[in-house]
Structures are given as structure tokens and as C-alpha cells.
C-alpha positions as CSV (number, residue, x, y, z in Angstrom):
1,M,-18.2,18.2,-8.0
2,R,-17.0,19.2,-4.6
3,D,-19.4,20.1,-1.8
4,D,-18.8,23.8,-2.5
5,G,-20.1,23.4,-6.0
6,T,-16.8,23.3,-7.8
7,I,-16.8,21.0,-10.8
8,L,-13.4,19.3,-11.2
9,T,-13.5,18.3,-14.8
10,T,-15.2,19.6,-18.0
11,T,-14.9,16.3,-19.8
12,R,-18.3,14.8,-20.6
13,Y,-18.6,11.1,-19.8
14,C,-21.2,8.5,-20.6
15,G,-21.3,7.0,-17.1
16,G,-20.0,7.6,-13.6
17,S,-20.1,6.4,-10.0
18,K,-19.6,7.8,-6.6
19,L,-16.3,8.3,-4.8
20,S,-15.1,4.9,-3.6
21,D,-11.7,4.1,-2.1
22,G,-10.5,7.6,-2.9
23,L,-11.3,7.3,-6.6
24,I,-14.2,8.2,-8.9
25,Q,-14.9,5.9,-11.9
26,F,-16.1,7.3,-15.2
27,E,-16.9,5.7,-18.5
28,L,-15.7,7.4,-21.7
29,C,-18.2,7.7,-24.5
30,G,-17.5,5.4,-27.4
31,S,-17.7,1.8,-28.3
32,V,-20.5,-0.3,-26.8
33,S,-18.4,-3.4,-26.8
34,L,-15.0,-2.7,-25.3
35,K,-15.4,0.3,-23.1
36,K,-12.8,2.7,-21.7
37,F,-13.0,3.4,-18.0
38,V,-11.1,6.2,-16.2
39,Y,-10.5,6.6,-12.5
40,L,-10.0,10.1,-11.2
41,T,-8.7,11.4,-7.9
42,P,-10.8,13.8,-5.8
43,E,-8.7,16.6,-7.4
44,G,-9.8,15.5,-10.9
45,D,-6.5,13.9,-11.9
46,T,-6.5,10.7,-13.9
47,L,-4.9,7.9,-11.9
48,V,-5.6,5.0,-14.3
49,M,-7.4,4.3,-17.6
50,V,-8.3,0.8,-18.8
51,D,-10.2,-0.9,-21.6
52,A,-12.7,-3.5,-20.5
53,L,-16.1,-4.9,-21.1
54,Q,-17.1,-3.8,-17.6
55,A,-15.3,-2.5,-14.6
56,G,-16.3,-1.8,-11.0
57,P,-15.2,0.8,-8.4
58,F,-12.1,0.3,-6.3
59,S,-12.3,-1.1,-2.8
60,E,-9.3,-1.9,-0.7
61,G,-7.0,-1.1,-3.6
62,L,-8.6,-3.5,-6.1
63,A,-11.4,-3.2,-8.7
64,A,-13.3,-5.9,-10.4
65,I,-12.8,-6.0,-14.2
66,S,-14.4,-8.1,-16.9
67,E,-12.4,-9.8,-19.7
68,K,-14.1,-12.1,-22.2
69,G,-17.1,-12.6,-20.1
70,K,-15.2,-13.4,-16.9
71,W,-14.3,-11.2,-13.9
72,G,-11.0,-10.6,-12.2
73,Y,-9.4,-7.8,-10.2
74,M,-6.9,-5.1,-11.1
75,N,-4.8,-2.8,-9.0
76,E,-4.6,1.0,-9.1
77,R,-2.0,0.8,-11.9
78,G,-4.5,-1.1,-14.1
79,E,-2.6,-4.4,-13.8
80,V,-4.8,-7.5,-13.5
81,I,-3.4,-9.3,-10.5
82,I,-6.3,-11.7,-10.0
83,P,-7.0,-13.4,-13.3
84,A,-10.5,-13.2,-14.8
85,R,-12.0,-16.5,-14.0
86,F,-15.2,-15.6,-12.0
87,D,-18.8,-15.4,-13.3
88,E,-19.5,-12.7,-10.7
89,A,-17.2,-10.6,-8.5
90,D,-18.1,-8.2,-5.7
91,E,-16.2,-5.4,-4.0
92,F,-13.7,-6.2,-1.2
93,R,-14.8,-5.6,2.4
94,E,-12.7,-6.4,5.4
95,G,-10.1,-8.2,3.3
96,L,-12.5,-10.5,1.5
97,A,-14.7,-10.4,-1.7
98,A,-17.6,-12.7,-2.7
99,V,-17.1,-14.3,-6.1
100,Q,-19.1,-16.9,-8.1
101,V,-17.9,-19.7,-10.3
102,G,-20.8,-21.6,-11.8
103,D,-23.3,-22.2,-8.9
104,V,-20.7,-21.9,-6.2
105,W,-20.1,-18.8,-4.2
106,Q,-16.8,-18.2,-2.3
107,Y,-14.9,-15.5,-0.6
108,I,-11.4,-14.7,-1.8
109,D,-8.6,-12.7,-0.3
110,H,-6.5,-10.0,-2.0
111,G,-4.3,-12.7,-3.5
112,G,-7.3,-14.4,-5.2
113,R,-7.1,-17.4,-2.9
114,A,-10.5,-19.0,-1.9
115,V,-10.6,-18.8,1.9
116,L,-14.3,-19.5,2.6
117,T,-17.2,-21.2,0.9
118,P,-20.6,-20.6,2.5
119,H,-22.6,-23.8,2.9
120,L,-25.9,-25.0,4.2
121,A,-27.0,-28.6,3.8
122,G,-29.9,-29.0,1.4
123,K,-30.0,-25.3,0.5
124,Q,-28.6,-23.2,-2.4
125,I,-26.4,-20.2,-1.5
126,F,-28.1,-17.6,-3.6
127,K,-26.2,-14.4,-2.7
128,P,-23.5,-13.7,-0.1
129,Y,-22.7,-10.0,0.7
130,G,-19.5,-8.3,1.9
131,F,-18.3,-8.6,5.4
132,R,-19.2,-5.9,7.9
133,S,-18.2,-5.9,11.6
134,G,-16.8,-9.5,11.2
135,S,-20.0,-11.0,9.7
136,A,-21.6,-11.3,6.3
137,L,-25.2,-11.5,5.3
138,V,-26.0,-14.5,3.1
139,I,-29.2,-15.2,1.2
140,V,-30.1,-18.9,0.7
141,F,-32.7,-20.4,-1.5
142,D,-34.9,-23.4,-0.5
143,K,-36.0,-25.2,-3.6
144,T,-38.5,-27.3,-1.7
145,D,-40.9,-24.4,-1.1
146,N,-39.3,-21.8,-3.4
147,T,-38.5,-19.4,-0.6
148,Y,-35.5,-17.2,0.3
149,F,-34.0,-16.8,3.8
150,K,-31.3,-14.6,5.3
151,G,-28.6,-15.6,7.7
152,L,-25.2,-14.3,9.1
153,I,-21.9,-16.1,8.9
154,D,-18.5,-15.3,10.5
155,R,-15.1,-15.3,8.8
156,S,-14.8,-19.1,9.4
157,G,-18.1,-19.8,7.6
158,N,-19.9,-20.7,10.8
159,W,-23.5,-19.5,11.0
160,L,-23.9,-16.8,13.6
161,I,-27.6,-16.5,12.9
162,D,-29.2,-19.4,11.0
163,P,-31.0,-18.5,7.8
164,S,-34.7,-17.6,8.4
165,A,-37.4,-15.4,7.2
166,N,-37.0,-13.2,10.3
167,L,-33.5,-11.7,9.7
168,A,-34.1,-8.4,7.8
169,G,-30.6,-7.0,7.2
170,E,-26.9,-6.9,7.9
171,L,-25.2,-6.8,11.3
172,D,-24.0,-3.2,11.7
173,H,-22.6,-1.6,14.9
174,G,-23.2,-5.0,16.5
175,L,-27.0,-5.1,15.7
176,A,-29.1,-6.6,13.0
177,P,-32.9,-5.9,12.3
178,F,-35.0,-9.0,13.1
179,W,-38.7,-9.6,12.6
180,S,-40.8,-11.3,15.2
181,T,-43.4,-14.0,14.2
182,P,-46.2,-13.2,15.0
183,P,-47.2,-10.3,15.0
184,G,-44.5,-9.2,12.5
185,L,-42.9,-6.4,14.5
186,E,-39.2,-5.5,14.2
187,G,-36.5,-5.5,16.9
188,F,-32.7,-5.9,16.8
189,V,-30.5,-8.9,17.6
190,D,-26.7,-9.1,18.3
191,R,-24.3,-11.3,16.5
192,A,-25.3,-14.3,18.6
193,G,-29.0,-13.9,17.7
194,R,-29.9,-12.6,21.1
195,M,-32.7,-10.0,21.1
196,V,-31.2,-6.7,22.3
197,I,-34.0,-4.3,21.3
198,A,-37.5,-5.9,21.7
199,P,-39.7,-6.2,18.6
200,Q,-41.9,-3.1,18.6
201,F,-41.3,-1.3,15.3
202,A,-43.3,-1.5,12.1
203,G,-42.6,-0.7,8.4
204,S,-39.4,-1.0,6.5
205,A,-36.8,-2.9,8.6
206,S,-33.5,-3.0,6.9
207,L,-32.1,0.5,7.6
208,P,-28.8,0.2,9.6
209,F,-27.6,2.2,12.5
210,E,-25.6,5.1,11.3
211,E,-23.8,7.6,13.5
212,G,-25.3,5.8,16.5
213,L,-28.9,6.2,15.4
214,A,-31.4,4.1,13.4
215,A,-34.6,5.3,11.6
216,V,-37.5,3.1,12.8
217,F,-41.3,3.2,12.6
218,L,-43.8,3.0,15.4
219,A,-47.4,2.1,14.6
220,N,-50.3,3.3,16.8
221,A,-53.9,4.5,16.4
222,A,-52.6,7.7,14.7
223,G,-50.8,5.7,12.0
224,K,-47.2,4.9,11.3
225,K,-44.6,7.5,12.4
226,A,-40.8,7.5,12.0
227,G,-38.2,8.5,14.6
228,F,-34.7,7.6,15.6
229,I,-33.5,5.3,18.4
230,D,-30.0,4.7,19.9
231,E,-28.3,1.3,20.1
232,R,-30.1,0.6,23.4
233,G,-33.5,1.1,21.8
234,R,-34.2,4.5,23.5
235,W,-36.0,7.2,21.5
236,V,-33.5,10.0,20.8
237,V,-35.8,11.7,18.3
238,P,-39.4,10.7,19.1
239,P,-41.6,9.3,16.2
240,R,-43.3,12.2,14.6
241,F,-42.3,12.0,10.9
242,E,-44.1,10.4,8.0
243,D,-40.9,8.8,6.8
244,A,-37.1,9.0,7.5
245,Y,-33.8,7.8,6.3
246,H,-30.4,7.3,8.0
247,F,-28.1,10.0,9.3
248,C,-24.9,10.9,7.4
249,G,-22.7,13.8,8.3
250,G,-25.0,14.8,11.2
251,L,-28.1,15.2,9.1
252,A,-31.0,12.9,8.2
253,P,-33.9,13.3,5.7
254,V,-37.4,13.3,7.2
255,K,-40.8,13.7,5.7
256,V,-43.3,16.2,7.3
257,G,-46.6,17.2,5.7
258,G,-45.8,15.4,2.5
259,K,-42.5,17.3,2.1
260,W,-38.9,16.3,2.8
261,G,-36.3,18.2,4.8
262,F,-33.4,17.5,7.1
263,I,-32.9,17.3,10.9
264,D,-29.9,17.1,13.2
265,P,-29.4,14.3,15.8
266,V,-31.5,15.9,18.4
267,G,-34.4,16.4,16.0
268,D,-34.0,20.1,15.2
269,V,-34.9,21.1,11.6
270,M,-31.8,22.2,9.8
271,I,-33.2,22.3,6.2
272,A,-36.9,23.1,6.1
273,P,-39.2,20.4,4.5
274,A,-39.7,21.7,0.9
275,Y,-38.8,18.7,-1.3
276,E,-40.8,16.1,-3.0
277,G,-38.1,13.6,-2.3
278,A,-34.7,13.4,-0.6
279,E,-31.7,11.1,0.0
280,S,-29.2,11.0,2.8
281,F,-26.1,13.2,2.5
282,D,-23.0,11.7,1.0
283,G,-19.7,13.6,1.0
284,G,-21.4,16.8,2.1
285,I,-23.9,16.7,-0.8
286,A,-27.5,15.4,-0.9
287,I,-29.8,14.6,-3.8
288,V,-33.2,16.2,-3.5
289,Y,-36.2,16.5,-5.8
290,G,-38.2,19.7,-6.1
291,K,-40.5,21.4,-8.6
292,D,-39.2,24.4,-10.6
293,E,-41.0,27.6,-11.4
294,K,-43.0,25.7,-14.1
295,G,-44.0,22.9,-11.8
296,I,-41.6,20.4,-13.4
297,L,-39.9,18.0,-11.0
298,R,-36.1,18.4,-11.1
299,Q,-33.2,16.7,-9.3
300,D,-31.0,19.1,-7.3
301,L,-27.8,18.6,-5.5
302,I,-27.7,20.7,-2.3
303,N,-25.1,21.4,0.4
304,R,-25.6,21.2,4.2
305,K,-27.1,24.6,4.2
306,G,-29.7,23.8,1.6
307,A,-28.1,25.8,-1.1
308,V,-28.6,24.4,-4.6
309,L,-25.2,23.5,-6.1
310,Y,-26.5,21.9,-9.3
311,R,-29.9,21.4,-11.0
312,S,-30.5,18.7,-13.6
313,S,-31.9,19.9,-16.9
314,R,-33.9,16.7,-17.3
315,K,-37.3,16.0,-15.9
316,A,-37.1,13.8,-12.8
317,E,-39.4,11.0,-11.6
318,I,-39.7,9.5,-8.2
319,I,-40.4,5.8,-8.0
320,D,-41.4,4.3,-4.7
321,F,-40.6,0.7,-3.9
């Protein structure tokens, strides 16, 4: 569906994903063993259709595809150009993708060549993530005390920030969330690990900077309130909300009086708080949760003016983590 409510195809699928790399992936209904995946353009035209056990979205012109229990990559013509030999295969970001063979994680290039193997003496590489701004978040596992730590590597495999319990998320727009110990407040560090924004925030810490702003929480005698700071740590939207998510397309979800609405980058309310739950906009459409005339919780898709484009017929449920 477009952001004006136009539905591009009347075909009913048994699975689907968001727009990625200019294509939308759907799963045709049918066999539970060998599935049929179709990739549509934003105009609703079929670009490629493949049979596979599993298949992922396209990124940088390639999509992961599973054959006989192993993963490889295909191009937009459906041709497998990196043979299926991996146990796990992630999306490409900044020219590299994280893949796993046995217990070993590596990053490969578009030709399938291994160019980087994350390593830390005495520790297991549990999960490396895609590159962002020239760095990648890597989770390591310490078997001695059964704990997980996060660190950042560069494209040569050097540790920009050594794994620790303090790093909370990826480096984005030159900054990464970082916990202090003690008293367990959050600040932001640069790619060298230097503290740029002093630890002073409470609550969830992994939300990135988007559109120059980050949602953070300030705790005081009145409780925990959310607001938005710029990349120098200055309050752009003072902390006055019960909760908040990141900006996308100039709007951000915020919670006021137990209800969710949307504000603009200066804090003005653009869509009044009226929802039981809300997610950030994506492609001009946001998912929100509201009660219908019978008091049943439904999932709606709205546009930037708050108009309902689509309402799910199924009862919704909000699960907080």
C-alpha cells in the first residue's frame, strides 16, 4: 500500500516484508517445505520469483537464499551468485555481510570472498552486525562467567571500542550509547570511545540518532520523562513525555497521559495523542493501535495527517518488552 492508501496488488500472500532496496518480498501460499517467494517493485510489478526453503530481503542488489539448509546470495534476476555454503547469512551493509560457518563468523564482500573475521582472544564471537558509518557492533560471549559484551570494530577488524557491558548500541551519526558504571546512567561516545555527551540519561539506551535527534530519558523527583537531544547533547525538545521513539519523516511518536501521538522536531503536536500504542513512521505510513467502537484493540495504518488508511480485522495485542 502506498502512503495515499492505494493498494498495489489484490493477490493474497502468506507472508510479506517491508520495502527494502527498492523491492518488497512476499511469500506465496502453498507448500510448507519449498516455498515460492516473489519480489515486487513499488509499482506492484513482479521483478523476480524464486523457489527456496527461505529467502531474505534484498540489500545492495543481493538477497540471502536458503538451499538444502545452507545460505547463499542471489541477484535481482534470481541467479545464485554466491553459492549456498553458510549456516547464517545477514543483509549487506556498506559492501559487507556477516555470515557464519560452524562457530566462525566472517564478513564477505559482494563476490563472496571473506575479507574480515572478528576475533577476540579467549572470547567467542556470538553475533556481528552490519556495518554502519564504517563500524560494526559485535556481541562477544565470555564462557568463564557466562556473560555477553558489546564492542565496535572497524573495516579492518580492529576494535574501536573494546567489548564491555557499557556499550549499549551501534555507532550512528558518529555516536554510540554508552552506560556509566556506577551509577548506570547513559551518555554517548564517539568511534574512539571518547565520551561526547556526559552520562545523564536513564531508561532504554539503544535508540539511535535519527534526523539529528535522539530520544532519551531524564530521571528526577517527578519520575522518568522522555525528550529529544541533538548530537551535542542539548535539549531540543525538553523531557516532558512518558515515552518516545525516534524521528522518521519529521515526526516522532510520544506518549502523553497514557496515549500516543506524534510531534514535529520542535515539539509541536502534529497528531493528537489518542492511541494505545504507536510506531515510528516508515515510508509515510505509521502503525498505531487504537480501540474501535466496541472497545476492541485494532491495528491501524495512518498517514502523516493521522487519517486511517487501513484497519486490521483481527484483534490486536500490545506486548511490552
